[in-house]
C-alpha positions as CSV (number, residue, x, y, z in Angstrom):
1,X,-19.4,8.4,-9.2
2,X,-17.0,8.5,-6.2
3,X,-16.3,11.4,-3.9
4,X,-13.4,13.5,-5.1
5,X,-11.6,16.7,-4.1
6,X,-11.3,17.7,-7.7
7,X,-13.6,20.6,-8.7
8,X,-16.5,19.7,-10.8
9,X,-17.0,21.3,-14.2
10,X,-19.2,24.5,-14.4
11,X,-22.2,24.8,-16.5
12,X,-22.7,27.1,-19.5
13,X,-25.0,29.2,-17.2
14,X,-22.3,30.0,-14.6
15,X,-20.8,33.0,-16.3
16,X,-24.2,34.6,-16.6
17,X,-24.8,33.8,-12.9
18,X,-21.6,35.6,-11.9
19,X,-22.3,38.7,-13.9
20,X,-26.1,39.0,-13.2
21,X,-26.0,37.3,-9.8
22,X,-23.3,39.7,-8.4
23,X,-25.3,42.7,-9.3
24,X,-28.6,41.3,-8.0
25,X,-26.9,39.6,-5.0
26,X,-28.8,36.4,-5.9
27,X,-28.1,33.1,-4.3
28,X,-27.5,30.3,-6.9
29,X,-30.9,28.8,-5.9
30,X,-32.7,32.0,-6.9
31,X,-30.7,32.1,-10.2
32,X,-31.7,28.6,-11.1
33,X,-35.3,29.2,-10.2
34,X,-35.3,32.4,-12.2
35,X,-33.8,30.6,-15.2
36,X,-36.5,27.9,-15.0
37,X,-39.3,30.4,-14.7
38,X,-38.1,32.0,-17.9
39,X,-38.9,28.8,-19.8
40,X,-42.6,29.0,-20.5
41,X,-43.6,25.4,-19.6
42,X,-47.3,25.9,-19.6
43,X,-49.3,22.7,-19.5
44,X,-52.7,23.3,-21.1
45,X,-53.9,19.8,-20.5
46,X,-55.2,17.3,-23.1
47,X,-51.6,16.7,-24.3
48,X,-50.8,20.3,-25.0
49,X,-47.8,21.9,-23.3
50,X,-44.9,24.3,-24.0
51,X,-41.3,24.4,-23.3
52,X,-40.8,21.2,-21.3
53,X,-38.0,20.1,-23.6
54,X,-36.0,23.3,-23.2
55,X,-36.4,23.3,-19.4
56,X,-35.4,19.6,-19.3
57,X,-32.2,20.3,-21.4
58,X,-31.3,23.1,-18.9
59,X,-31.7,20.7,-16.0
60,X,-29.7,18.0,-17.9
61,X,-26.8,20.4,-18.3
62,X,-26.9,21.3,-14.6
63,X,-26.8,17.6,-13.7
64,X,-24.0,16.8,-16.1
65,X,-21.9,19.6,-14.7
66,X,-22.2,17.8,-11.3
67,X,-20.6,14.7,-12.9
68,X,-23.9,12.8,-13.2
69,X,-25.3,11.0,-16.2
70,X,-28.9,12.2,-16.6
71,X,-31.2,10.6,-19.1
72,X,-34.0,12.2,-21.0
73,X,-37.3,10.4,-21.6
74,X,-40.1,11.5,-24.0
75,X,-43.3,9.4,-24.4
76,X,-44.3,12.0,-26.9
77,X,-42.2,14.6,-28.7
78,X,-41.0,17.4,-26.4
79,X,-42.9,16.1,-23.4
80,X,-39.5,15.6,-21.6
81,X,-38.5,14.2,-18.2
82,X,-35.0,14.0,-16.7
83,X,-33.8,11.3,-14.4
84,X,-30.4,10.7,-12.8
85,X,-28.8,8.5,-10.2
86,X,-26.6,9.9,-7.4
87,X,-24.5,7.3,-5.5
88,X,-24.6,7.5,-1.7
89,X,-22.1,6.9,1.0
90,X,-24.1,4.0,2.5
91,X,-25.1,1.5,-0.2
92,X,-26.9,-0.6,2.4
93,X,-29.6,2.0,2.7
94,X,-32.6,2.0,0.3
95,X,-32.5,4.7,-2.3
96,X,-34.5,8.0,-1.9
97,X,-36.4,9.6,-4.8
98,X,-36.0,13.4,-4.9
99,X,-38.4,14.7,-7.5
100,X,-39.9,17.8,-9.0
101,X,-41.9,18.7,-12.1
102,X,-41.0,21.2,-14.8
103,X,-44.5,22.1,-16.1
104,X,-46.7,24.9,-14.8
105,X,-50.4,25.8,-15.1
106,X,-51.4,28.6,-17.5
107,X,-51.0,32.3,-16.4
108,X,-52.9,35.1,-18.0
109,X,-50.5,38.1,-18.1
110,X,-53.4,40.5,-18.0
111,X,-54.1,39.6,-14.4
112,X,-50.5,39.8,-13.2
113,X,-48.5,42.8,-12.1
114,X,-45.4,41.3,-13.6
115,X,-44.7,39.2,-16.7
116,X,-45.3,35.7,-15.4
117,X,-42.4,34.3,-17.4
118,X,-39.8,37.0,-16.8
119,X,-38.5,35.7,-13.5
120,X,-38.5,39.2,-12.1
121,X,-36.9,40.0,-8.7
122,X,-38.8,42.6,-6.7
123,X,-39.3,43.5,-3.0
124,X,-37.0,40.7,-1.9
125,X,-39.0,38.1,-3.8
126,X,-38.7,36.1,-7.1
127,X,-41.9,36.5,-9.1
128,X,-43.3,34.3,-11.9
129,X,-45.3,31.3,-12.8
130,X,-43.6,28.3,-11.1
131,X,-42.0,30.4,-8.3
132,X,-43.9,28.3,-5.8
133,X,-45.3,25.4,-7.9
134,X,-42.6,24.1,-8.2
135,X,-39.5,25.6,-9.8
136,X,-38.4,26.8,-6.4
137,X,-38.0,23.2,-5.3
138,X,-36.4,22.2,-8.6
139,X,-33.8,24.9,-7.9
140,X,-33.3,23.8,-4.3
141,X,-32.7,20.3,-5.5
142,X,-30.1,21.3,-8.0
143,X,-28.4,23.8,-5.6
144,X,-28.3,21.4,-2.7
145,X,-26.9,18.6,-4.8
146,X,-24.3,21.1,-6.1
147,X,-23.3,22.0,-2.6
148,X,-22.8,18.3,-1.8
149,X,-21.1,17.1,-4.9
150,X,-18.9,20.1,-5.5
151,X,-17.5,19.7,-2.0
152,X,-16.4,16.2,-3.0
153,X,-19.0,14.6,-0.8
154,X,-21.9,12.3,-1.4
155,X,-25.4,12.1,0.0
156,X,-25.9,9.5,2.8
157,X,-27.9,7.2,0.5
158,X,-28.3,6.8,-3.2
159,X,-30.7,9.3,-4.8
160,X,-33.0,9.0,-7.8
161,X,-33.2,12.6,-8.9
162,X,-36.1,13.2,-11.3
163,X,-37.7,16.3,-13.0
164,X,-41.0,15.2,-14.5
165,X,-43.1,16.5,-17.3
166,X,-46.9,16.8,-17.2
167,X,-47.5,16.8,-13.5
168,X,-50.2,19.5,-13.8
169,X,-52.3,17.2,-16.0
170,X,-52.0,14.0,-13.9
171,X,-48.5,12.8,-15.1
172,X,-49.7,10.6,-17.9
173,X,-46.8,11.9,-20.0
174,X,-44.4,12.2,-17.1
175,X,-44.2,10.3,-13.8
176,X,-47.0,7.9,-14.4
177,X,-45.6,7.0,-17.8
178,X,-42.1,6.4,-16.4
179,X,-43.5,4.2,-13.6
180,X,-45.4,2.1,-16.1
181,X,-42.7,1.9,-18.8
182,X,-39.4,2.4,-16.9
183,X,-39.9,1.1,-13.3
184,X,-36.2,0.1,-13.2
185,X,-35.3,3.8,-12.9
186,X,-36.7,3.7,-9.3
187,X,-35.3,0.3,-8.3
188,X,-34.3,0.1,-4.7
189,X,-36.2,3.2,-3.6
190,X,-38.6,3.0,-0.8
191,X,-39.3,6.7,0.0
192,X,-39.7,9.9,-2.0
193,X,-39.6,13.7,-1.3
194,X,-41.2,16.3,-3.4
195,X,-43.4,19.4,-3.2
196,X,-46.2,21.1,-1.1
197,X,-44.7,20.5,2.3
198,X,-41.9,21.9,4.5
199,X,-43.1,25.5,4.5
200,X,-43.7,27.5,7.6
201,X,-47.0,28.6,9.1
202,X,-48.0,30.6,12.1
203,X,-50.1,29.1,14.9
204,X,-50.9,31.3,17.8
205,X,-47.7,33.3,17.3
206,X,-45.6,30.1,17.0
207,X,-43.8,29.3,13.7
208,X,-44.3,25.7,12.7
209,X,-43.7,23.7,9.6
210,X,-46.0,21.4,7.7
211,X,-44.6,18.1,6.5
212,X,-46.9,16.6,3.8
213,X,-47.4,12.9,4.7
214,X,-50.5,12.2,2.6
215,X,-52.7,13.3,-0.3
216,X,-56.4,13.2,-1.0
217,X,-57.7,11.1,-3.8
218,X,-58.3,12.7,-7.2
219,X,-61.3,12.2,-9.5
220,X,-61.8,14.5,-12.5
221,X,-65.2,14.0,-14.2
222,X,-66.9,15.4,-17.2
223,X,-70.7,15.8,-17.1
224,X,-72.7,15.5,-20.3
225,X,-76.3,16.8,-20.7
226,X,-78.3,16.3,-23.8
227,X,-81.5,18.0,-25.0
228,X,-83.2,19.3,-28.1
229,X,-81.5,21.7,-30.5
230,X,-83.8,24.5,-31.5
231,X,-84.3,28.2,-32.3
232,X,-83.6,30.3,-29.2
233,X,-87.1,31.9,-29.4
234,X,-89.0,28.6,-28.9
235,X,-90.4,27.1,-25.7
236,X,-88.0,24.2,-25.1
237,X,-88.2,22.4,-21.8
238,X,-85.7,19.7,-22.7
239,X,-82.8,22.2,-22.6
240,X,-79.3,20.7,-22.1
241,X,-77.9,23.8,-20.6
242,X,-80.6,24.1,-18.0
243,X,-80.3,20.4,-17.0
244,X,-76.5,20.7,-16.7
245,X,-76.7,24.0,-14.7
246,X,-79.1,22.4,-12.2
247,X,-76.8,19.4,-11.8
248,X,-73.6,21.3,-11.3
249,X,-75.3,23.7,-8.8
250,X,-76.3,20.7,-6.7
251,X,-72.7,19.4,-6.8
252,X,-71.1,22.7,-6.1
253,X,-73.4,23.5,-3.1
254,X,-73.1,20.1,-1.5
255,X,-71.7,20.4,2.1
256,X,-69.6,17.2,2.5
257,X,-69.3,16.0,6.1
258,X,-66.1,16.3,8.2
259,X,-64.2,13.0,8.4
260,X,-60.8,12.8,10.0
261,X,-58.1,10.5,8.9
262,X,-55.1,9.4,11.0
263,X,-53.1,12.3,9.5
264,X,-55.6,15.0,10.0
265,X,-56.4,13.8,13.6
266,X,-52.7,14.0,14.5
267,X,-52.4,17.4,12.8
268,X,-55.4,18.9,14.7
269,X,-54.0,17.5,18.0
270,X,-50.7,19.1,17.4
271,X,-52.3,22.5,16.6
272,X,-54.4,22.2,19.7
273,X,-51.3,21.5,21.7
274,X,-49.6,24.7,20.5
275,X,-52.8,26.7,21.3
276,X,-53.2,25.0,24.7
277,X,-56.8,23.9,24.0
278,X,-58.6,20.5,24.1
279,X,-59.1,19.2,20.5
280,X,-62.3,17.5,21.7
281,X,-63.8,20.8,22.7
282,X,-62.8,22.9,19.6
283,X,-64.2,22.0,16.2
284,X,-61.8,20.8,13.4
285,X,-62.6,23.8,11.3
286,X,-61.8,26.2,14.2
287,X,-58.4,24.5,14.7
288,X,-57.7,24.6,11.0
289,X,-58.5,28.3,10.8
290,X,-55.9,28.9,13.6
291,X,-53.2,28.1,11.0
292,X,-54.0,31.4,9.2
293,X,-53.5,31.3,5.5
294,X,-52.6,27.6,5.6
295,X,-56.2,26.9,6.5
296,X,-56.9,27.3,2.8
297,X,-55.3,24.0,2.3
298,X,-56.1,22.4,5.7
299,X,-59.9,22.9,5.8
300,X,-60.2,21.2,2.5
301,X,-58.4,18.1,3.9
302,X,-61.2,17.5,6.5
303,X,-63.8,16.6,4.0
304,X,-64.5,15.8,0.4
305,X,-64.6,18.7,-2.1
306,X,-66.4,18.9,-5.4
307,X,-65.8,22.0,-7.5
308,X,-67.2,22.7,-11.0
309,X,-64.4,24.2,-13.0
310,X,-65.5,24.5,-16.6
311,X,-68.8,24.9,-18.6
312,X,-69.1,24.5,-22.3
313,X,-72.2,24.7,-24.5
314,X,-73.6,26.2,-27.6
315,X,-72.2,28.4,-30.4
316,X,-74.7,31.2,-31.0
317,X,-77.0,33.4,-29.0
318,X,-80.2,32.3,-30.8
319,X,-79.5,28.6,-31.0
320,X,-80.4,26.2,-28.2
321,X,-77.7,23.5,-28.2
322,X,-78.4,19.8,-27.9
323,X,-75.4,19.2,-25.8
324,X,-73.7,20.8,-22.8
325,X,-70.8,19.6,-20.7
326,X,-69.0,20.6,-17.5
327,X,-65.8,19.6,-15.7
328,X,-65.8,18.9,-12.0
329,X,-62.7,18.5,-9.8
330,X,-63.5,16.0,-7.0
331,X,-61.0,15.4,-4.1
332,X,-62.0,12.6,-1.6
333,X,-60.3,11.3,1.5
334,X,-58.3,8.2,0.9
335,X,-60.5,5.1,0.4
336,X,-63.8,7.0,-0.1
337,X,-63.6,7.3,-3.9
338,X,-66.4,4.9,-4.8
339,X,-68.8,6.1,-2.2
340,X,-68.3,9.7,-3.3
341,X,-68.8,8.8,-6.9
342,X,-72.0,7.0,-6.0
343,X,-73.3,10.2,-4.2
344,X,-72.3,12.4,-7.2
345,X,-74.4,10.1,-9.4
346,X,-77.3,10.6,-7.1
347,X,-76.9,14.4,-7.1
348,X,-76.8,14.7,-10.9
349,X,-79.7,12.4,-11.7
350,X,-80.4,9.9,-14.4
351,X,-80.4,12.4,-17.3
352,X,-76.8,13.5,-16.9
353,X,-74.0,11.3,-18.1
354,X,-70.8,11.1,-16.1
355,X,-67.4,10.4,-17.7
356,X,-64.3,9.8,-15.5
357,X,-61.5,11.7,-17.2
358,X,-58.8,10.9,-14.6
359,X,-58.7,9.1,-11.3
360,X,-55.9,8.6,-8.9
361,X,-55.3,7.2,-5.4
362,X,-55.2,8.9,-2.0
363,X,-52.1,8.4,0.1
364,X,-51.2,8.4,3.8
365,X,-47.5,7.7,4.6
366,X,-46.2,7.1,8.2
367,X,-46.1,10.3,10.3
368,X,-43.2,9.0,12.3
369,X,-40.0,7.1,11.6
370,X,-36.4,7.8,10.5
371,X,-37.2,10.1,7.6
372,X,-39.6,12.2,9.7
373,X,-37.0,12.4,12.4
374,X,-34.3,13.4,9.8
375,X,-36.6,16.1,8.4
376,X,-37.3,17.5,11.8
377,X,-33.5,17.5,12.7
378,X,-32.6,19.3,9.4
379,X,-35.3,22.0,10.1
380,X,-34.2,22.4,13.7
381,X,-30.6,23.0,12.7
382,X,-31.8,26.2,11.0
383,X,-34.9,27.0,13.0
384,X,-34.4,25.5,16.5
385,X,-37.4,24.1,18.3
386,X,-40.0,24.9,15.6
387,X,-42.8,22.3,15.7
388,X,-43.2,20.0,12.7
389,X,-46.8,18.9,11.9
390,X,-47.9,16.2,9.5
391,X,-50.7,17.2,7.1
392,X,-52.8,15.8,4.3
393,X,-52.5,17.6,1.0
394,X,-55.8,18.6,-0.5
395,X,-54.3,18.4,-4.0
396,X,-52.0,15.8,-5.5
397,X,-48.4,15.2,-6.6
398,X,-46.4,12.8,-8.6
399,X,-46.0,10.8,-5.4
400,X,-49.3,9.2,-6.5
401,X,-47.6,7.5,-9.4
402,X,-44.6,6.4,-7.4
403,X,-46.9,4.8,-4.8
404,X,-47.6,2.1,-7.4
405,X,-44.0,0.9,-6.9
406,X,-44.5,0.8,-3.2
407,X,-42.6,4.1,-2.6
408,X,-43.9,6.2,0.3
409,X,-44.1,9.9,-0.7
410,X,-43.6,13.0,1.4
411,X,-43.9,16.7,0.6
412,X,-40.9,18.6,1.8
413,X,-39.8,21.8,0.0
414,X,-38.5,23.7,3.1
415,X,-39.2,27.4,3.2
416,X,-39.2,29.7,6.1
417,X,-41.8,32.3,5.2
418,X,-42.6,35.8,6.6
419,X,-45.7,36.2,8.7
420,X,-48.6,37.5,6.6
421,X,-47.6,35.9,3.3
422,X,-50.6,33.9,2.0
423,X,-48.4,31.1,0.6
424,X,-51.2,28.6,-0.3
425,X,-52.8,31.3,-2.4
426,X,-49.7,31.3,-4.6
427,X,-50.3,27.8,-5.9
428,X,-52.0,28.3,-9.3
429,X,-52.7,31.9,-8.2
430,X,-51.9,35.3,-9.6
431,X,-48.6,37.1,-8.9
432,X,-46.9,33.8,-7.7
433,X,-43.7,34.7,-5.8
434,X,-41.3,33.3,-3.2
435,X,-39.0,35.2,-0.8
436,X,-35.3,35.0,-1.8
437,X,-34.2,34.3,1.7
438,X,-36.6,31.4,1.9
439,X,-34.9,29.8,-1.2
440,X,-31.5,30.0,0.6
441,X,-33.1,28.5,3.7
442,X,-34.6,25.7,1.6
443,X,-31.3,24.9,-0.1
444,X,-29.5,24.7,3.3
445,X,-32.1,22.5,4.9
446,X,-32.4,20.2,2.0
447,X,-28.6,19.8,1.7
448,X,-28.4,18.9,5.4
449,X,-31.2,16.4,5.1
450,X,-29.5,14.6,2.1
451,X,-26.2,14.5,3.9
452,X,-27.7,13.0,7.1
453,X,-30.5,10.7,6.0
């Protein structure tokens, strides 16, 4: 597609945007994010998900309206991803992958103050499951691309724009499957931008931004305990539930030591610089806590974490079951996976079986270079002088899958947030919401980055 002064076609959603958007004074970014929230794309895990096909078709229509030729991919029926190529002004530069995911984790409406799939606007915010993780970024991507292409311009370099299925279950029916079966889609790309970075934090009264330059490793395990089935009134010492409970208590109470990576060491040094303290004289945890609500993510990046997340056993009050199982979510620092697994095996003992359900790599991308400089410049154009800190994500993204193709992944979904908003708590939390003006900010910053880099 070449740049043109001719107006691009509108989508079938534009009429609704003009009528509803005018009354609500919504930016197009918020309208797209609202529309996407209204697709219930809940990923229940183990291959079960809702609505990914409908959300993908919506995105496909948006991309076609911009003159692009998106393709839909389904490893299984209705587990749908969308990928499109956007030509750049400079064909000599490597391509950039700009990606998001369309699925969300479950939301129990009984715990929410709004319908989690209504896309409600209230108190200057857009509420709903996916407002933060990550239909806000999906909307920013589409809106920023619309700004560029409808103006008859092109991004500086070629883009691979992808909206993946199944990220919330490890990407086996989304990014990981596409990397394994259609690596040609990402040919020529060396870097990627996605979620969980770019948002603002407060450090000692200074607004700063976190650029995600790495991710912890991921190991999901299932523990199995076996014992003797019997009547609940009997004296049974070989009790599967008891053995499992003791094992998961040991795991959950383990205090893993602090170990700094290059990324976390640089982050703590930058925080100390803003605070005017010596990082050698202040503990890593104290420096992390100085980031306020962001410390919920940052403290977890200073060490391994091992959290039991599910217990399952038995079927009746007076029956001792012969089997019990538990799920444990383990996140290690990059390169420490095998050592941590060995320690987990010591903690649970010989009587507990361990099954690895899913395992994926840790990542650390360069914290300096042309992309980091371009991100900083784009942020400074809209928030002059704000510090930009690299950080290691405690969770994981589809950048893990892309790394198998040698693509360095970054998290940059730019949002300027109000002080006091506990943004990290919104990820997989209750009453997930994002400020409307932050969506406008993100659209503008992302547009400028794509035009310049």
